[in-house]
A tleap script that builds the chain and sets N, CA, C and O, in Angstrom:
source leaprc.protein.ff14SB
mol = sequence {
  NMET LEU GLU LYS PHE ASP LEU THR HIE VAL
  HIE HIE VAL ASN LEU LEU VAL ARG ASP LEU
  GLU SER ALA LYS ARG ALA TYR ARG ALA LYS
  PHE ASN ILE ASP PHE ILE ASP GLU SER LEU
  PRO SER ARG GLY VAL LEU THR SER ARG PHE
  ARG VAL GLY GLU SER TRP LEU VAL LEU VAL
  GLN PRO ILE SER GLU GLY GLU PRO MET ARG
  GLN LEU ARG GLU ARG GLY GLU GLY LEU PHE
  LEU LEU SER LEU GLY VAL ALA GLN ALA GLU
  ASP ALA VAL PRO VAL SER PHE HIE ASP ASP
  SER HIE THR ALA GLY GLU LEU TRP GLU VAL
  ARG ASP GLY ILE SER GLY TRP ARG ILE VAL
  ASP PHE GLU VAL ALA GLY GLU PRO LYS GLY
  GLN LEU GLN LEU ALA PHE PRO GLN THR CASP
}
set mol.1.N position { 0.841 -1.186 0.000 }
set mol.1.CA position { 0.000 0.000 0.000 }
set mol.1.C position { 0.889 1.254 0.000 }
set mol.1.O position { 1.880 1.322 0.727 }
set mol.2.N position { 0.534 2.202 -0.792 }
set mol.2.CA position { 1.290 3.448 -0.889 }
set mol.2.C position { 1.195 4.225 0.417 }
set mol.2.O position { 0.099 4.462 0.925 }
set mol.3.N position { 2.338 4.621 0.959 }
set mol.3.CA position { 2.344 5.421 2.176 }
set mol.3.C position { 2.703 6.864 1.916 }
set mol.3.O position { 2.214 7.766 2.597 }
set mol.4.N position { 3.562 7.089 0.924 }
set mol.4.CA position { 3.976 8.449 0.597 }
set mol.4.C position { 4.081 8.582 -0.915 }
set mol.4.O position { 4.338 7.610 -1.625 }
set mol.5.N position { 3.880 9.795 -1.387 }
set mol.5.CA position { 4.028 10.083 -2.809 }
set mol.5.C position { 5.469 10.465 -3.113 }
set mol.5.O position { 6.142 11.089 -2.293 }
set mol.6.N position { 5.928 10.091 -4.283 }
set mol.6.CA position { 7.231 10.526 -4.773 }
set mol.6.C position { 6.999 11.736 -5.665 }
set mol.6.O position { 6.534 11.600 -6.796 }
set mol.7.N position { 7.325 12.920 -5.154 }
set mol.7.CA position { 7.144 14.154 -5.919 }
set mol.7.C position { 8.252 14.270 -6.956 }
set mol.7.O position { 9.418 13.998 -6.669 }
set mol.8.N position { 7.876 14.676 -8.161 }
set mol.8.CA position { 8.855 14.777 -9.241 }
set mol.8.C position { 9.134 16.214 -9.659 }
set mol.8.O position { 10.255 16.529 -10.057 }
set mol.9.N position { 8.144 17.085 -9.579 }
set mol.9.CA position { 8.320 18.467 -10.027 }
set mol.9.C position { 7.039 19.256 -9.766 }
set mol.9.O position { 6.006 18.686 -9.413 }
set mol.10.N position { 7.119 20.556 -9.941 }
set mol.10.CA position { 5.904 21.369 -9.974 }
set mol.10.C position { 5.332 21.177 -11.372 }
set mol.10.O position { 5.941 21.597 -12.356 }
set mol.11.N position { 4.174 20.550 -11.464 }
set mol.11.CA position { 3.571 20.264 -12.764 }
set mol.11.C position { 2.992 21.530 -13.377 }
set mol.11.O position { 3.330 21.901 -14.501 }
set mol.12.N position { 2.113 22.192 -12.622 }
set mol.12.CA position { 1.562 23.456 -13.103 }
set mol.12.C position { 1.047 24.309 -11.953 }
set mol.12.O position { 0.750 23.817 -10.863 }
set mol.13.N position { 0.952 25.595 -12.233 }
set mol.13.CA position { 0.387 26.575 -11.314 }
set mol.13.C position { -0.756 27.246 -12.054 }
set mol.13.O position { -0.572 27.742 -13.165 }
set mol.14.N position { -1.935 27.265 -11.446 }
set mol.14.CA position { -3.100 27.910 -12.058 }
set mol.14.C position { -3.319 29.286 -11.442 }
set mol.14.O position { -3.334 29.442 -10.221 }
set mol.15.N position { -3.488 30.277 -12.310 }
set mol.15.CA position { -3.815 31.634 -11.888 }
set mol.15.C position { -5.184 31.999 -12.430 }
set mol.15.O position { -5.427 31.880 -13.631 }
set mol.16.N position { -6.079 32.441 -11.564 }
set mol.16.CA position { -7.400 32.887 -11.998 }
set mol.16.C position { -7.308 34.289 -12.576 }
set mol.16.O position { -6.644 35.162 -12.019 }
set mol.17.N position { -7.983 34.495 -13.702 }
set mol.17.CA position { -8.046 35.817 -14.332 }
set mol.17.C position { -9.489 36.099 -14.724 }
set mol.17.O position { -10.260 35.179 -14.994 }
set mol.18.N position { -9.845 37.367 -14.751 }
set mol.18.CA position { -11.197 37.745 -15.175 }
set mol.18.C position { -11.315 37.760 -16.694 }
set mol.18.O position { -12.357 37.410 -17.249 }
set mol.19.N position { -10.237 38.168 -17.360 }
set mol.19.CA position { -10.253 38.298 -18.816 }
set mol.19.C position { -8.985 37.671 -19.379 }
set mol.19.O position { -7.892 38.214 -19.225 }
set mol.20.N position { -9.140 36.532 -20.025 }
set mol.20.CA position { -8.006 35.763 -20.523 }
set mol.20.C position { -7.183 36.542 -21.547 }
set mol.20.O position { -5.954 36.530 -21.489 }
set mol.21.N position { -7.841 37.209 -22.469 }
set mol.21.CA position { -7.108 37.934 -23.516 }
set mol.21.C position { -6.297 39.089 -22.937 }
set mol.21.O position { -5.164 39.319 -23.359 }
set mol.22.N position { -6.857 39.810 -21.986 }
set mol.22.CA position { -6.109 40.896 -21.334 }
set mol.22.C position { -4.903 40.350 -20.579 }
set mol.22.O position { -3.816 40.925 -20.627 }
set mol.23.N position { -5.102 39.247 -19.888 }
set mol.23.CA position { -3.999 38.633 -19.145 }
set mol.23.C position { -2.897 38.173 -20.097 }
set mol.23.O position { -1.713 38.356 -19.816 }
set mol.24.N position { -3.284 37.579 -21.215 }
set mol.24.CA position { -2.283 37.130 -22.191 }
set mol.24.C position { -1.485 38.312 -22.738 }
set mol.24.O position { -0.267 38.223 -22.892 }
set mol.25.N position { -2.167 39.411 -23.028 }
set mol.25.CA position { -1.458 40.604 -23.516 }
set mol.25.C position { -0.442 41.086 -22.481 }
set mol.25.O position { 0.685 41.441 -22.828 }
set mol.26.N position { -0.843 41.094 -21.223 }
set mol.26.CA position { 0.055 41.551 -20.161 }
set mol.26.C position { 1.283 40.642 -20.047 }
set mol.26.O position { 2.402 41.133 -19.893 }
set mol.27.N position { 1.085 39.340 -20.120 }
set mol.27.CA position { 2.217 38.413 -20.036 }
set mol.27.C position { 3.118 38.522 -21.263 }
set mol.27.O position { 4.342 38.474 -21.145 }
set mol.28.N position { 2.514 38.668 -22.436 }
set mol.28.CA position { 3.315 38.821 -23.663 }
set mol.28.C position { 4.146 40.103 -23.635 }
set mol.28.O position { 5.233 40.149 -24.211 }
set mol.29.N position { 3.647 41.131 -22.977 }
set mol.29.CA position { 4.387 42.391 -22.888 }
set mol.29.C position { 5.655 42.250 -22.037 }
set mol.29.O position { 6.587 43.041 -22.178 }
set mol.30.N position { 5.690 41.257 -21.169 }
set mol.30.CA position { 6.824 41.077 -20.257 }
set mol.30.C position { 7.728 39.896 -20.597 }
set mol.30.O position { 8.911 39.902 -20.254 }
set mol.31.N position { 7.178 38.876 -21.273 }
set mol.31.CA position { 7.933 37.634 -21.473 }
set mol.31.C position { 7.845 37.155 -22.918 }
set mol.31.O position { 6.861 37.411 -23.611 }
set mol.32.N position { 8.880 36.461 -23.359 }
set mol.32.CA position { 8.862 35.782 -24.659 }
set mol.32.C position { 8.233 34.411 -24.451 }
set mol.32.O position { 8.915 33.460 -24.070 }
set mol.33.N position { 6.949 34.316 -24.700 }
set mol.33.CA position { 6.220 33.071 -24.436 }
set mol.33.C position { 5.254 32.768 -25.570 }
set mol.33.O position { 4.799 33.659 -26.288 }
set mol.34.N position { 4.961 31.492 -25.706 }
set mol.34.CA position { 3.951 31.015 -26.647 }
set mol.34.C position { 2.845 30.352 -25.846 }
set mol.34.O position { 3.100 29.456 -25.041 }
set mol.35.N position { 1.622 30.793 -26.070 }
set mol.35.CA position { 0.470 30.259 -25.354 }
set mol.35.C position { -0.152 29.082 -26.091 }
set mol.35.O position { -0.132 29.015 -27.320 }
set mol.36.N position { -0.700 28.164 -25.322 }
set mol.36.CA position { -1.547 27.089 -25.833 }
set mol.36.C position { -2.912 27.306 -25.199 }
set mol.36.O position { -3.048 27.251 -23.977 }
set mol.37.N position { -3.923 27.553 -26.025 }
set mol.37.CA position { -5.280 27.811 -25.537 }
set mol.37.C position { -6.090 26.526 -25.544 }
set mol.37.O position { -5.987 25.715 -26.465 }
set mol.38.N position { -6.894 26.352 -24.507 }
set mol.38.CA position { -7.743 25.163 -24.428 }
set mol.38.C position { -8.906 25.438 -23.479 }
set mol.38.O position { -8.722 26.019 -22.409 }
set mol.39.N position { -10.092 25.020 -23.876 }
set mol.39.CA position { -11.235 25.126 -22.966 }
set mol.39.C position { -11.374 23.816 -22.203 }
set mol.39.O position { -10.947 22.758 -22.666 }
set mol.40.N position { -11.970 23.909 -21.044 }
set mol.40.CA position { -12.250 22.731 -20.232 }
set mol.40.C position { -13.696 22.843 -19.763 }
set mol.40.O position { -13.963 23.289 -18.647 }
set mol.41.N position { -14.633 22.433 -20.631 }
set mol.41.CA position { -16.058 22.588 -20.322 }
set mol.41.C position { -16.483 21.928 -19.010 }
set mol.41.O position { -17.372 22.435 -18.326 }
set mol.42.N position { -15.861 20.802 -18.652 }
set mol.42.CA position { -16.250 20.112 -17.423 }
set mol.42.C position { -15.990 20.956 -16.177 }
set mol.42.O position { -16.611 20.726 -15.140 }
set mol.43.N position { -15.089 21.923 -16.262 }
set mol.43.CA position { -14.797 22.819 -15.140 }
set mol.43.C position { -15.334 24.225 -15.370 }
set mol.43.O position { -15.233 25.083 -14.493 }
set mol.44.N position { -15.909 24.466 -16.560 }
set mol.44.CA position { -16.469 25.780 -16.857 }
set mol.44.C position { -15.419 26.860 -17.003 }
set mol.44.O position { -15.606 27.981 -16.531 }
set mol.45.N position { -14.292 26.524 -17.665 }
set mol.45.CA position { -13.203 27.491 -17.795 }
set mol.45.C position { -12.602 27.490 -19.197 }
set mol.45.O position { -12.689 26.515 -19.943 }
set mol.46.N position { -11.994 28.622 -19.518 }
set mol.46.CA position { -11.092 28.743 -20.655 }
set mol.46.C position { -9.691 28.847 -20.068 }
set mol.46.O position { -9.496 29.472 -19.026 }
set mol.47.N position { -8.715 28.233 -20.737 }
set mol.47.CA position { -7.350 28.291 -20.224 }
set mol.47.C position { -6.383 28.690 -21.322 }
set mol.47.O position { -6.647 28.517 -22.512 }
set mol.48.N position { -5.271 29.223 -20.893 }
set mol.48.CA position { -4.157 29.513 -21.780 }
set mol.48.C position { -2.899 29.262 -20.964 }
set mol.48.O position { -2.730 29.831 -19.885 }
set mol.49.N position { -2.020 28.416 -21.472 }
set mol.49.CA position { -0.853 28.031 -20.682 }
set mol.49.C position { 0.435 28.254 -21.462 }
set mol.49.O position { 0.443 28.317 -22.691 }
set mol.50.N position { 1.518 28.369 -20.707 }
set mol.50.CA position { 2.840 28.449 -21.311 }
set mol.50.C position { 3.843 27.780 -20.384 }
set mol.50.O position { 3.623 27.646 -19.180 }
set mol.51.N position { 4.953 27.364 -20.988 }
set mol.51.CA position { 6.005 26.666 -20.260 }
set mol.51.C position { 6.853 27.639 -19.453 }
set mol.51.O position { 7.164 28.749 -19.885 }
set mol.52.N position { 7.212 27.174 -18.268 }
set mol.52.CA position { 8.213 27.830 -17.444 }
set mol.52.C position { 9.171 26.704 -17.047 }
set mol.52.O position { 8.947 26.011 -16.055 }
set mol.53.N position { 10.225 26.532 -17.820 }
set mol.53.CA position { 11.097 25.373 -17.617 }
set mol.53.C position { 10.324 24.108 -17.935 }
set mol.53.O position { 9.772 23.967 -19.026 }
set mol.54.N position { 10.283 23.186 -16.980 }
set mol.54.CA position { 9.540 21.940 -17.172 }
set mol.54.C position { 8.121 22.024 -16.617 }
set mol.54.O position { 7.370 21.051 -16.681 }
set mol.55.N position { 7.759 23.160 -16.085 }
set mol.55.CA position { 6.430 23.353 -15.499 }
set mol.55.C position { 5.569 24.199 -16.427 }
set mol.55.O position { 6.048 24.751 -17.418 }
set mol.56.N position { 4.292 24.287 -16.085 }
set mol.56.CA position { 3.342 25.106 -16.839 }
set mol.56.C position { 2.774 26.185 -15.935 }
set mol.56.O position { 2.527 25.948 -14.752 }
set mol.57.N position { 2.569 27.358 -16.489 }
set mol.57.CA position { 1.779 28.396 -15.840 }
set mol.57.C position { 0.483 28.467 -16.631 }
set mol.57.O position { 0.503 28.677 -17.844 }
set mol.58.N position { -0.642 28.292 -15.949 }
set mol.58.CA position { -1.942 28.208 -16.611 }
set mol.58.C position { -2.812 29.378 -16.164 }
set mol.58.O position { -3.107 29.526 -14.978 }
set mol.59.N position { -3.215 30.201 -17.118 }
set mol.59.CA position { -4.173 31.271 -16.858 }
set mol.59.C position { -5.561 30.677 -17.018 }
set mol.59.O position { -5.840 30.023 -18.023 }
set mol.60.N position { -6.428 30.891 -16.048 }
set mol.60.CA position { -7.751 30.261 -16.018 }
set mol.60.C position { -8.822 31.342 -15.918 }
set mol.60.O position { -8.856 32.114 -14.960 }
set mol.61.N position { -9.698 31.385 -16.923 }
set mol.61.CA position { -10.831 32.312 -16.892 }
set mol.61.C position { -12.114 31.512 -16.714 }
set mol.61.O position { -12.514 30.791 -17.628 }
set mol.62.N position { -12.771 31.620 -15.555 }
set mol.62.CA position { -14.055 30.948 -15.374 }
set mol.62.C position { -15.111 31.563 -16.297 }
set mol.62.O position { -15.187 32.783 -16.444 }
set mol.63.N position { -15.922 30.699 -16.916 }
set mol.63.CA position { -16.987 31.183 -17.801 }
set mol.63.C position { -18.356 30.662 -17.391 }
set mol.63.O position { -19.368 31.054 -17.971 }
set mol.64.N position { -18.395 29.782 -16.397 }
set mol.64.CA position { -19.674 29.318 -15.862 }
set mol.64.C position { -19.477 28.960 -14.395 }
set mol.64.O position { -18.353 28.934 -13.893 }
set mol.65.N position { -20.582 28.684 -13.720 }
set mol.65.CA position { -20.532 28.411 -12.284 }
set mol.65.C position { -19.709 27.165 -11.989 }
set mol.65.O position { -19.661 26.230 -12.789 }
set mol.66.N position { -19.071 27.170 -10.841 }
set mol.66.CA position { -18.243 26.064 -10.389 }
set mol.66.C position { -17.191 26.591 -9.430 }
set mol.66.O position { -17.199 27.773 -9.084 }
set mol.67.N position { -16.291 25.728 -9.002 }
set mol.67.CA position { -15.262 26.115 -8.033 }
set mol.67.C position { -14.368 27.251 -8.528 }
set mol.67.O position { -14.102 28.173 -7.758 }
set mol.68.N position { -13.894 27.230 -9.772 }
set mol.68.CA position { -13.065 28.365 -10.214 }
set mol.68.C position { -13.810 29.706 -10.148 }
set mol.68.O position { -13.238 30.709 -9.720 }
set mol.69.N position { -15.075 29.728 -10.569 }
set mol.69.CA position { -15.855 30.970 -10.512 }
set mol.69.C position { -16.065 31.408 -9.062 }
set mol.69.O position { -15.962 32.594 -8.748 }
set mol.70.N position { -16.357 30.459 -8.190 }
set mol.70.CA position { -16.550 30.770 -6.772 }
set mol.70.C position { -15.275 31.387 -6.187 }
set mol.70.O position { -15.333 32.385 -5.470 }
set mol.71.N position { -14.137 30.788 -6.498 }
set mol.71.CA position { -12.866 31.308 -5.989 }
set mol.71.C position { -12.567 32.703 -6.535 }
set mol.71.O position { -12.069 33.562 -5.807 }
set mol.72.N position { -12.869 32.929 -7.814 }
set mol.72.CA position { -12.644 34.248 -8.402 }
set mol.72.C position { -13.505 35.299 -7.704 }
set mol.72.O position { -13.035 36.399 -7.413 }
set mol.73.N position { -14.762 34.957 -7.439 }
set mol.73.CA position { -15.652 35.897 -6.748 }
set mol.73.C position { -15.182 36.187 -5.324 }
set mol.73.O position { -15.200 37.333 -4.874 }
set mol.74.N position { -14.760 35.131 -4.622 }
set mol.74.CA position { -14.398 35.283 -3.211 }
set mol.74.C position { -13.024 35.906 -3.001 }
set mol.74.O position { -12.845 36.722 -2.098 }
set mol.75.N position { -12.058 35.529 -3.824 }
set mol.75.CA position { -10.676 35.953 -3.587 }
set mol.75.C position { -10.107 36.855 -4.665 }
set mol.75.O position { -9.059 37.470 -4.470 }
set mol.76.N position { -10.784 36.941 -5.798 }
set mol.76.CA position { -10.274 37.764 -6.884 }
set mol.76.C position { -9.229 37.036 -7.712 }
set mol.76.O position { -9.012 35.834 -7.560 }
set mol.77.N position { -8.594 37.790 -8.586 }
set mol.77.CA position { -7.589 37.214 -9.467 }
set mol.77.C position { -6.345 36.812 -8.679 }
set mol.77.O position { -6.037 37.383 -7.633 }
set mol.78.N position { -5.643 35.817 -9.210 }
set mol.78.CA position { -4.394 35.394 -8.588 }
set mol.78.C position { -4.309 33.891 -8.461 }
set mol.78.O position { -4.983 33.151 -9.178 }
set mol.79.N position { -3.474 33.449 -7.540 }
set mol.79.CA position { -3.187 32.027 -7.382 }
set mol.79.C position { -4.454 31.233 -7.084 }
set mol.79.O position { -5.200 31.551 -6.158 }
set mol.80.N position { -4.680 30.198 -7.882 }
set mol.80.CA position { -5.818 29.306 -7.674 }
set mol.80.C position { -5.336 27.990 -7.078 }
set mol.80.O position { -5.869 27.536 -6.065 }
set mol.81.N position { -4.328 27.371 -7.700 }
set mol.81.CA position { -3.832 26.117 -7.156 }
set mol.81.C position { -2.431 25.808 -7.639 }
set mol.81.O position { -1.949 26.349 -8.634 }
set mol.82.N position { -1.793 24.911 -6.891 }
set mol.82.CA position { -0.475 24.385 -7.204 }
set mol.82.C position { -0.633 22.897 -7.455 }
set mol.82.O position { -1.207 22.184 -6.631 }
set mol.83.N position { -0.130 22.422 -8.586 }
set mol.83.CA position { -0.226 21.010 -8.931 }
set mol.83.C position { 1.170 20.399 -8.941 }
set mol.83.O position { 2.058 20.858 -9.659 }
set mol.84.N position { 1.348 19.364 -8.137 }
set mol.84.CA position { 2.636 18.696 -8.006 }
set mol.84.C position { 2.636 17.399 -8.795 }
set mol.84.O position { 1.710 16.597 -8.676 }
set mol.85.N position { 3.664 17.191 -9.594 }
set mol.85.CA position { 3.802 15.938 -10.328 }
set mol.85.C position { 4.263 14.840 -9.386 }
set mol.85.O position { 5.099 15.070 -8.512 }
set mol.86.N position { 3.712 13.642 -9.567 }
set mol.86.CA position { 4.115 12.484 -8.767 }
set mol.86.C position { 4.568 11.364 -9.688 }
set mol.86.O position { 4.164 11.294 -10.849 }
set mol.87.N position { 5.414 10.488 -9.154 }
set mol.87.CA position { 5.939 9.376 -9.939 }
set mol.87.C position { 4.940 8.230 -10.055 }
set mol.87.O position { 4.973 7.476 -11.028 }
set mol.88.N position { 4.058 8.094 -9.079 }
set mol.88.CA position { 3.128 6.970 -9.058 }
set mol.88.C position { 2.118 7.067 -10.194 }
set mol.88.O position { 1.680 8.153 -10.572 }
set mol.89.N position { 1.761 5.905 -10.726 }
set mol.89.CA position { 0.681 5.840 -11.707 }
set mol.89.C position { -0.639 6.042 -10.978 }
set mol.89.O position { -0.773 5.733 -9.794 }
set mol.90.N position { -1.593 6.559 -11.703 }
set mol.90.CA position { -2.909 6.861 -11.130 }
set mol.90.C position { -3.534 5.665 -10.421 }
set mol.90.O position { -4.111 5.825 -9.346 }
set mol.91.N position { -3.431 4.471 -11.001 }
set mol.91.CA position { -4.092 3.294 -10.420 }
set mol.91.C position { -3.373 2.738 -9.194 }
set mol.91.O position { -3.883 1.816 -8.558 }
set mol.92.N position { -2.207 3.271 -8.846 }
set mol.92.CA position { -1.465 2.798 -7.677 }
set mol.92.C position { -1.744 3.629 -6.435 }
set mol.92.O position { -1.182 3.364 -5.372 }
set mol.93.N position { -2.597 4.622 -6.556 }
set mol.93.CA position { -2.807 5.572 -5.471 }
set mol.93.C position { -4.109 5.270 -4.742 }
set mol.93.O position { -5.152 5.151 -5.385 }
set mol.94.N position { -4.078 5.141 -3.400 }
set mol.94.CA position { -5.302 4.891 -2.634 }
set mol.94.C position { -6.158 6.146 -2.537 }
set mol.94.O position { -5.695 7.254 -2.811 }
set mol.95.N position { -7.403 5.958 -2.146 }
set mol.95.CA position { -8.317 7.087 -1.985 }
set mol.95.C position { -7.922 7.948 -0.790 }
set mol.95.O position { -8.061 9.171 -0.835 }
set mol.96.N position { -7.438 7.328 0.264 }
set mol.96.CA position { -6.956 8.111 1.406 }
set mol.96.C position { -5.808 7.355 2.051 }
set mol.96.O position { -5.631 6.158 1.821 }
set mol.97.N position { -5.048 8.049 2.843 }
set mol.97.CA position { -3.964 7.397 3.566 }
set mol.97.C position { -3.831 8.043 4.933 }
set mol.97.O position { -4.273 9.173 5.140 }
set mol.98.N position { -3.219 7.323 5.866 }
set mol.98.CA position { -3.194 7.749 7.264 }
set mol.98.C position { -1.783 7.658 7.820 }
set mol.98.O position { -0.974 6.852 7.361 }
set mol.99.N position { -1.496 8.495 8.817 }
set mol.99.CA position { -0.271 8.302 9.582 }
set mol.99.C position { -0.661 7.576 10.871 }
set mol.99.O position { -1.768 7.044 10.956 }
set mol.100.N position { 0.203 7.543 11.857 }
set mol.100.CA position { -0.063 6.764 13.070 }
set mol.100.C position { -1.228 7.278 13.901 }
set mol.100.O position { -1.885 6.495 14.587 }
set mol.101.N position { -1.497 8.576 13.854 }
set mol.101.CA position { -2.461 9.123 14.796 }
set mol.101.C position { -3.722 9.713 14.187 }
set mol.101.O position { -4.743 9.801 14.869 }
set mol.102.N position { -3.680 10.121 12.916 }
set mol.102.CA position { -4.853 10.778 12.347 }
set mol.102.C position { -4.776 10.742 10.823 }
set mol.102.O position { -3.770 10.319 10.253 }
set mol.103.N position { -5.812 11.176 10.191 }
set mol.103.CA position { -5.804 11.241 8.734 }
set mol.103.C position { -4.761 12.251 8.290 }
set mol.103.O position { -4.802 13.417 8.683 }
set mol.104.N position { -3.830 11.795 7.470 }
set mol.104.CA position { -2.759 12.675 6.999 }
set mol.104.C position { -3.136 13.360 5.704 }
set mol.104.O position { -2.574 14.401 5.365 }
set mol.105.N position { -4.072 12.791 4.983 }
set mol.105.CA position { -4.451 13.408 3.721 }
set mol.105.C position { -5.573 12.646 3.063 }
set mol.105.O position { -5.861 11.500 3.409 }
set mol.106.N position { -6.200 13.300 2.108 }
set mol.106.CA position { -7.279 12.654 1.391 }
set mol.106.C position { -7.263 13.135 -0.044 }
set mol.106.O position { -7.045 14.313 -0.329 }
set mol.107.N position { -7.498 12.193 -0.938 }
set mol.107.CA position { -7.600 12.505 -2.354 }
set mol.107.C position { -9.061 12.520 -2.744 }
set mol.107.O position { -9.856 11.721 -2.249 }
set mol.108.N position { -9.413 13.434 -3.635 }
set mol.108.CA position { -10.744 13.413 -4.200 }
set mol.108.C position { -10.689 12.610 -5.482 }
set mol.108.O position { -9.639 12.052 -5.802 }
set mol.109.N position { -11.743 12.532 -6.202 }
set mol.109.CA position { -11.802 11.721 -7.415 }
set mol.109.C position { -10.835 12.233 -8.480 }
set mol.109.O position { -10.756 13.431 -8.752 }
set mol.110.N position { -10.104 11.291 -9.072 }
set mol.110.CA position { -9.207 11.635 -10.170 }
set mol.110.C position { -10.061 12.070 -11.350 }
set mol.110.O position { -11.080 11.448 -11.648 }
set mol.111.N position { -9.643 13.145 -12.025 }
set mol.111.CA position { -10.425 13.665 -13.149 }
set mol.111.C position { -9.491 14.125 -14.253 }
set mol.111.O position { -8.274 14.196 -14.087 }
set mol.112.N position { -10.104 14.434 -15.383 }
set mol.112.CA position { -9.348 14.953 -16.515 }
set mol.112.C position { -9.119 16.441 -16.352 }
set mol.112.O position { -10.028 17.190 -15.994 }
set mol.113.N position { -7.900 16.856 -16.616 }
set mol.113.CA position { -7.566 18.268 -16.706 }
set mol.113.C position { -7.364 18.618 -18.170 }
set mol.113.O position { -7.732 17.844 -19.054 }
set mol.114.N position { -6.785 19.769 -18.426 }
set mol.114.CA position { -6.522 20.148 -19.812 }
set mol.114.C position { -5.462 19.224 -20.401 }
set mol.114.O position { -4.659 18.636 -19.677 }
set mol.115.N position { -5.475 19.110 -21.693 }
set mol.115.CA position { -4.464 18.371 -22.440 }
set mol.115.C position { -4.344 16.912 -22.004 }
set mol.115.O position { -3.282 16.304 -22.145 }
set mol.116.N position { -5.427 16.354 -21.477 }
set mol.116.CA position { -5.415 14.957 -21.062 }
set mol.116.C position { -4.701 14.708 -19.744 }
set mol.116.O position { -4.479 13.555 -19.374 }
set mol.117.N position { -4.335 15.775 -19.022 }
set mol.117.CA position { -3.698 15.585 -17.727 }
set mol.117.C position { -4.676 14.870 -16.805 }
set mol.117.O position { -5.866 15.183 -16.806 }
set mol.118.N position { -4.191 13.918 -16.021 }
set mol.118.CA position { -4.996 13.247 -15.007 }
set mol.118.C position { -4.586 13.835 -13.660 }
set mol.118.O position { -3.428 13.747 -13.253 }
set mol.119.N position { -5.547 14.428 -12.989 }
set mol.119.CA position { -5.251 15.183 -11.777 }
set mol.119.C position { -6.235 14.825 -10.668 }
set mol.119.O position { -7.304 14.264 -10.909 }
set mol.120.N position { -5.843 15.165 -9.463 }
set mol.120.CA position { -6.719 14.947 -8.317 }
set mol.120.C position { -6.445 16.043 -7.292 }
set mol.120.O position { -5.294 16.365 -6.999 }
set mol.121.N position { -7.517 16.606 -6.756 }
set mol.121.CA position { -7.368 17.562 -5.667 }
set mol.121.C position { -6.949 16.785 -4.428 }
set mol.121.O position { -7.319 15.624 -4.255 }
set mol.122.N position { -6.186 17.426 -3.582 }
set mol.122.CA position { -5.543 16.739 -2.476 }
set mol.122.C position { -5.593 17.610 -1.233 }
set mol.122.O position { -5.417 18.827 -1.304 }
set mol.123.N position { -5.831 16.984 -0.112 }
set mol.123.CA position { -5.848 17.702 1.159 }
set mol.123.C position { -4.740 17.167 2.052 }
set mol.123.O position { -4.566 15.955 2.178 }
set mol.124.N position { -4.005 18.057 2.659 }
set mol.124.CA position { -2.978 17.677 3.626 }
set mol.124.C position { -3.385 18.234 4.979 }
set mol.124.O position { -3.380 19.447 5.187 }
set mol.125.N position { -3.735 17.349 5.893 }
set mol.125.CA position { -4.042 17.716 7.281 }
set mol.125.C position { -4.870 18.989 7.402 }
set mol.125.O position { -4.506 19.908 8.135 }
set mol.126.N position { -5.982 19.034 6.680 }
set mol.126.CA position { -6.914 20.137 6.826 }
set mol.126.C position { -6.688 21.332 5.931 }
set mol.126.O position { -7.421 22.315 6.037 }
set mol.127.N position { -5.695 21.287 5.048 }
set mol.127.CA position { -5.509 22.396 4.109 }
set mol.127.C position { -6.732 22.476 3.200 }
set mol.127.O position { -7.401 21.463 2.995 }
set mol.128.N position { -7.041 23.636 2.657 }
set mol.128.CA position { -8.247 23.783 1.837 }
set mol.128.C position { -8.245 22.898 0.596 }
set mol.128.O position { -7.244 22.805 -0.115 }
set mol.129.N position { -9.363 22.260 0.352 }
set mol.129.CA position { -9.533 21.445 -0.853 }
set mol.129.C position { -9.397 22.329 -2.088 }
set mol.129.O position { -9.877 23.462 -2.114 }
set mol.130.N position { -8.737 21.794 -3.103 }
set mol.130.CA position { -8.639 22.505 -4.370 }
set mol.130.C position { -7.442 23.415 -4.482 }
set mol.130.O position { -7.159 23.924 -5.566 }
set mol.131.N position { -6.734 23.636 -3.397 }
set mol.131.CA position { -5.565 24.507 -3.452 }
set mol.131.C position { -4.292 23.733 -3.766 }
set mol.131.O position { -3.314 24.306 -4.245 }
set mol.132.N position { -4.304 22.447 -3.501 }
set mol.132.CA position { -3.171 21.584 -3.799 }
set mol.132.C position { -3.689 20.431 -4.638 }
set mol.132.O position { -4.782 19.914 -4.407 }
set mol.133.N position { -2.897 20.043 -5.602 }
set mol.133.CA position { -3.349 19.038 -6.560 }
set mol.133.C position { -2.162 18.158 -6.928 }
set mol.133.O position { -1.015 18.601 -6.891 }
set mol.134.N position { -2.445 16.912 -7.280 }
set mol.134.CA position { -1.422 16.008 -7.793 }
set mol.134.C position { -1.690 15.760 -9.264 }
set mol.134.O position { -2.842 15.677 -9.689 }
set mol.135.N position { -0.622 15.640 -10.042 }
set mol.135.CA position { -0.723 15.328 -11.470 }
set mol.135.C position { 0.020 14.018 -11.706 }
set mol.135.O position { 1.188 13.875 -11.342 }
set mol.136.N position { -0.672 13.072 -12.317 }
set mol.136.CA position { -0.101 11.759 -12.564 }
set mol.136.C position { 0.629 11.726 -13.899 }
set mol.136.O position { 0.303 12.490 -14.807 }
set mol.137.N position { 1.622 10.838 -14.021 }
set mol.137.CA position { 2.322 10.721 -15.303 }
set mol.137.C position { 1.345 10.323 -16.404 }
set mol.137.O position { 0.431 9.529 -16.179 }
set mol.138.N position { 1.546 10.883 -17.597 }
set mol.138.CA position { 0.681 10.531 -18.722 }
set mol.138.C position { 1.130 9.210 -19.311 }
set mol.138.O position { 2.323 8.948 -19.460 }
set mol.139.N position { 0.153 8.387 -19.641 }
set mol.139.CA position { 0.435 7.125 -20.316 }
set mol.139.C position { -0.188 7.189 -21.692 }
set mol.139.O position { -1.385 7.444 -21.830 }
set mol.140.N position { 0.609 6.961 -22.697 }
set mol.140.CA position { 0.105 7.055 -24.074 }
set mol.140.C position { -0.028 5.704 -24.709 }
set mol.140.O position { -0.438 5.604 -25.865 }
savepdb mol mol.pdb
quit
């Protein structure tokens, strides 16, 4: 049984924006970057991402109700979540795991992210759901 995850890298960082095109213009004015645009209807968002080394920075514009829209309303633009890459395959990961005295963490249902990424929201000892995420290796 898996007791700990093997972290490999920062997979992606999601930033909430109100207007994707305005945000892209602002980033292009400061950096030499190429964007990849993709919608994710299951989450009610439009996204545009670019590489930062081996990681991705993802601009996320909510377009319908859901967690991203709720977070944008409550907290405004800025950091939405951090996604950590793990070495384990998706099917090797338990739904929850425990340390000696209490629940150390809990995974929510694995789902599809943009570009076929398989991701899961993750809680560490009471940290807010949706702020930390794991990204599994892609299998082609």
